[in-house]
Residue frames as qw, qx, qy, qz and C-alpha x, y, z in Angstrom:
[[0.426, -0.642, -0.636, 0.035, -16.08, -46.60, -10.33],
 [0.043, 0.686, -0.058, 0.724, -16.69, -43.35, -8.50],
 [0.099, 0.201, -0.697, 0.681, -16.72, -44.59, -4.90],
 [0.653, -0.219, 0.006, -0.725, -20.44, -45.24, -4.50],
 [0.219, 0.068, -0.963, 0.138, -21.32, -48.22, -2.34],
 [0.671, -0.284, -0.061, -0.683, -24.59, -49.76, -1.13],
 [0.083, -0.153, 0.941, -0.290, -25.08, -52.38, 1.58],
 [0.588, -0.160, -0.527, -0.592, -27.96, -54.73, 0.84],
 [0.454, -0.229, 0.672, -0.538, -30.11, -56.28, 3.53],
 [0.302, 0.093, 0.949, 0.010, -32.02, -59.57, 3.45],
 [0.462, 0.633, 0.460, -0.417, -35.18, -57.94, 2.10],
 [0.344, 0.742, -0.335, -0.468, -33.36, -56.59, -0.93],
 [0.072, -0.326, 0.920, 0.208, -31.66, -59.93, -1.53],
 [0.410, 0.328, 0.826, -0.207, -35.06, -61.64, -1.40],
 [0.460, 0.749, 0.180, -0.441, -36.50, -59.13, -3.86],
 [0.144, 0.644, -0.623, -0.420, -33.49, -59.63, -6.14],
 [0.181, -0.072, 0.976, 0.102, -34.23, -63.36, -6.24],
 [0.312, 0.478, 0.791, -0.218, -38.01, -63.16, -6.50],
 [0.329, 0.842, 0.270, -0.332, -38.51, -60.05, -8.57],
 [0.690, 0.477, 0.253, 0.483, -37.27, -58.60, -11.79],
 [0.090, 0.950, 0.038, 0.297, -36.96, -54.88, -11.01],
 [0.519, -0.798, 0.302, 0.060, -34.53, -55.07, -8.08],
 [0.820, -0.078, 0.423, 0.377, -32.35, -57.58, -9.91],
 [0.534, 0.671, 0.256, 0.447, -32.27, -55.30, -12.97],
 [0.131, -0.972, 0.082, -0.175, -31.40, -52.26, -10.84],
 [0.679, -0.595, 0.380, 0.199, -28.53, -54.08, -9.15],
 [0.752, 0.056, 0.477, 0.451, -27.06, -55.60, -12.28],
 [0.393, 0.809, 0.251, 0.357, -27.58, -52.40, -14.23],
 [0.176, -0.958, 0.148, -0.172, -25.50, -50.50, -11.68],
 [0.901, -0.317, 0.087, 0.282, -22.57, -52.85, -11.07],
 [0.649, 0.400, 0.036, 0.646, -20.22, -50.74, -13.17],
 [0.039, 0.667, -0.070, 0.741, -20.85, -47.60, -11.11],
 [0.582, -0.588, 0.236, -0.509, -21.78, -48.89, -7.64],
 [0.300, 0.241, -0.895, 0.227, -20.09, -51.42, -5.35],
 [0.743, -0.389, -0.176, -0.515, -22.66, -53.66, -3.62],
 [0.130, 0.278, -0.860, 0.407, -22.08, -55.41, -0.31],
 [0.761, -0.378, -0.229, -0.475, -24.26, -57.79, 1.67],
 [0.238, -0.522, 0.737, -0.358, -23.23, -59.10, 5.08],
 [0.232, 0.048, -0.971, -0.044, -23.34, -62.81, 5.81],
 [0.195, 0.282, 0.735, -0.585, -26.26, -62.25, 8.19],
 [0.496, 0.409, -0.061, -0.763, -28.30, -60.82, 5.29],
 [0.481, 0.242, -0.764, -0.355, -27.68, -63.95, 3.25],
 [0.083, -0.058, -0.942, 0.320, -28.51, -66.14, 6.26],
 [0.351, 0.351, 0.472, -0.728, -31.80, -64.32, 6.79],
 [0.537, 0.384, -0.358, -0.660, -32.65, -64.51, 3.09],
 [0.366, 0.150, -0.910, -0.120, -31.94, -68.26, 3.12],
 [0.091, 0.155, 0.828, -0.532, -34.15, -68.60, 6.20],
 [0.394, 0.459, 0.391, -0.694, -37.21, -66.78, 4.81],
 [0.308, 0.376, -0.545, -0.683, -37.01, -67.41, 1.07],
 [0.065, -0.049, -0.982, -0.172, -38.20, -71.04, 0.99],
 [0.148, 0.514, 0.747, -0.395, -41.57, -70.30, 2.61],
 [0.253, 0.628, -0.003, -0.736, -42.09, -67.21, 0.44],
 [0.187, 0.322, -0.743, -0.557, -41.24, -69.15, -2.70],
 [0.028, 0.225, 0.974, -0.012, -43.53, -72.05, -1.84],
 [0.207, 0.587, 0.505, -0.598, -46.35, -69.59, -1.15],
 [0.341, 0.655, -0.186, -0.648, -45.90, -68.17, -4.66],
 [0.912, 0.295, 0.273, -0.080, -45.44, -71.53, -6.35],
 [0.378, 0.809, -0.449, -0.006, -41.82, -70.90, -7.31],
 [0.924, 0.045, -0.315, 0.211, -39.25, -73.71, -7.35],
 [0.456, -0.875, 0.164, 0.013, -37.24, -73.02, -4.20],
 [0.821, -0.221, 0.304, 0.430, -34.19, -75.05, -5.22],
 [0.542, 0.530, 0.263, 0.597, -33.62, -72.99, -8.37],
 [0.098, -0.928, -0.067, -0.353, -34.21, -69.70, -6.53],
 [0.680, -0.693, 0.181, 0.159, -31.83, -70.63, -3.72],
 [0.776, 0.088, 0.286, 0.555, -29.22, -71.43, -6.34],
 [0.267, 0.787, 0.171, 0.529, -29.68, -67.92, -7.75],
 [0.421, -0.895, 0.070, -0.129, -29.14, -66.46, -4.28],
 [0.811, -0.407, 0.266, 0.326, -26.00, -68.53, -3.75],
 [0.677, 0.329, 0.302, 0.584, -24.59, -67.58, -7.15],
 [0.134, 0.829, 0.159, 0.519, -25.15, -63.88, -6.55],
 [0.621, -0.628, -0.194, 0.426, -23.14, -63.48, -3.37],
 [0.298, 0.909, 0.050, 0.285, -21.91, -59.94, -3.67],
 [0.004, 0.813, -0.474, 0.338, -19.21, -59.68, -1.03]]
């Protein structure tokens, strides 16, 4: 790794769970970039994700599991 680091906020965490592109960008860069997300970002994502998922007809329990399994720091 070359010292690059990115701090993710709740919006990016939400997009990583709900979308394909952000998730691919993150996981495609894990060998060259260190990703961090503060606890408050995860708390906010957990707060807002269920309503967003329901609105889009996505199973919230499975998506929340993805968020929990992808804790980055």
